C-alpha positions as CSV (number, residue, x, y, z in Angstrom):
1,M,0.0,0.0,0.0
2,F,2.7,2.5,1.0
3,S,5.8,0.8,-0.5
4,K,7.6,2.7,-3.3
5,K,8.4,0.5,-6.3
6,K,9.8,1.3,-9.7
7,E,10.1,-0.8,-12.8
8,N,13.4,-1.1,-14.6
9,A,13.8,-1.4,-18.3
10,N,13.5,-5.2,-18.2
11,G,10.1,-5.1,-16.5
12,G,11.5,-6.1,-13.1
13,E,10.8,-4.1,-10.0
14,L,13.4,-2.1,-8.1
15,K,12.6,-1.5,-4.5
16,A,13.3,2.0,-3.3
17,G,14.2,0.7,0.2
18,S,17.1,-1.6,-1.0
19,I,20.4,-1.0,0.9
20,N,23.8,-2.1,-0.3
21,I,26.5,-2.7,2.4
22,V,30.3,-2.9,2.2
23,G,31.1,-4.5,5.5
24,V,34.1,-4.1,7.9
25,G,37.2,-5.9,6.5
26,T,35.9,-5.6,2.9
27,E,38.1,-3.7,0.4
28,I,37.0,-2.7,-3.1
29,S,39.3,-1.2,-5.7
30,G,37.5,0.5,-8.6
31,D,34.5,2.7,-9.2
32,L,31.2,1.8,-7.6
33,T,27.8,2.8,-8.9
34,T,24.4,2.1,-7.4
35,K,20.8,3.3,-7.8
36,G,19.9,2.6,-4.1
37,D,21.2,3.5,-0.7
38,I,24.7,2.3,0.2
39,R,26.5,2.0,3.5
40,I,30.3,1.7,3.6
41,D,32.0,0.2,6.7
42,G,34.9,-1.2,4.8
43,K,37.3,0.5,2.3
44,I,36.8,1.7,-1.2
45,T,39.5,2.9,-3.5
46,G,37.7,4.5,-6.4
47,N,34.8,6.9,-7.1
48,L,31.4,6.2,-5.4
49,T,28.2,7.2,-7.2
50,S,24.6,6.7,-5.9
51,K,21.3,8.1,-7.0
52,A,20.2,7.8,-3.3
53,K,21.9,8.1,0.1
54,V,25.5,7.2,0.9
55,V,26.5,6.4,4.5
56,I,30.2,6.1,5.5
57,G,30.3,4.5,8.9
58,S,33.0,5.3,11.5
59,T,35.2,2.4,10.2
60,G,34.5,3.3,6.6
61,E,37.1,4.8,4.3
62,V,36.7,6.1,0.7
63,K,39.7,7.2,-1.4
64,G,37.9,8.8,-4.3
65,N,35.0,11.2,-5.2
66,I,31.5,10.7,-3.8
67,T,28.5,11.8,-5.8
68,S,25.0,11.2,-4.4
69,E,21.6,12.6,-3.5
70,S,22.5,12.8,0.2
71,A,25.3,11.6,2.4
72,E,26.2,11.0,6.0
73,I,29.9,10.7,6.8
74,S,31.3,9.3,10.0
75,G,34.5,7.8,8.7
76,E,37.3,9.0,6.4
77,V,37.0,10.4,2.8
78,N,39.9,11.5,0.7
79,G,38.2,13.0,-2.3
80,D,35.5,15.5,-3.4
81,I,31.9,15.1,-2.2
82,N,29.0,16.3,-4.3
83,T,25.4,16.0,-3.0
84,T,22.2,17.4,-4.6
85,E,20.4,17.6,-1.2
86,I,22.1,17.3,2.2
87,L,25.5,16.3,3.5
88,F,26.0,15.4,7.2
89,L,29.6,15.4,8.6
90,K,29.4,13.6,11.9
91,A,31.8,14.3,14.9
92,T,34.1,11.4,13.8
93,A,34.3,12.4,10.2
94,N,37.6,13.2,8.6
95,V,37.2,14.7,5.1
96,T,40.0,15.9,2.8
97,G,38.5,17.3,-0.4
98,D,36.1,19.9,-1.8
99,I,32.4,19.8,-1.0
100,V,29.5,20.9,-3.1
101,S,26.0,20.4,-1.5
102,D,22.6,22.1,-1.3
103,K,22.7,21.9,2.5
104,L,25.6,21.1,4.9
105,V,25.6,20.1,8.5
106,I,28.9,19.7,10.4
107,E,28.9,18.4,13.9
108,N,31.4,19.6,16.5
109,G,34.6,17.5,16.2
110,A,34.4,16.8,12.5
111,N,37.6,17.5,10.4
112,L,37.3,19.1,7.0
113,K,40.2,20.2,4.8
114,G,39.0,21.6,1.5
115,Y,36.7,24.1,-0.3
116,C,33.0,24.2,0.5
117,Q,30.1,25.5,-1.6
118,T,26.5,25.3,-0.6
119,G,23.1,26.3,-2.1
120,V,20.8,25.0,-4.8
121,S,22.2,27.0,-7.7
122,Q,25.7,25.9,-6.8
123,T,24.9,22.1,-6.8
124,K,23.0,22.3,-10.1
125,S,25.8,24.0,-12.0
126,I,28.8,22.2,-10.5
127,L,27.3,18.7,-10.5
128,K,26.7,18.9,-14.2
129,T,30.3,19.9,-15.0
130,P,32.6,19.1,-12.0
131,A,35.8,19.5,-13.9
132,N,34.9,23.0,-15.1
133,G,33.9,24.1,-11.6
134,R,37.2,22.7,-10.2
135,E,39.2,24.6,-12.9
136,E,37.4,27.8,-12.1
137,I,38.2,27.4,-8.4
138,N,41.9,26.8,-9.2
139,K,42.0,29.8,-11.5
140,K,40.4,32.1,-8.8
141,S,43.0,30.8,-6.2
142,E,45.9,31.6,-8.6
143,A,44.5,35.0,-9.3
144,I,44.4,35.9,-5.6
145,A,47.9,34.7,-4.8
């Protein structure tokens, strides 16, 4: 009655509530793409893309860029994070990289090293062309120096 279901191109159903988990002790090398929610408690070396929510647990580590609808970071991320809705950096989060998000919440104790940009207009323009946005940031930094 209340469950959200979508049909894929092959006629099969995709459940909106499906969750992918990379457990403690699991290491993945390479880019990872999912249409559903994903929780990382292990280690990923590569880019992570989700059309839903990404959760990086306190033991989780991502060495690569994260692109998603929303994200909650408690572990370590070495790469850029782009979210179209909201990004939560929990107290145990350690992020090294640039952030682009509509909304950003940073708990006391979280570590962030990088450039941060928020607001709807920012996420729409930069998520479409992340390389161009990055180049503009670097050009502006050089001009100031």
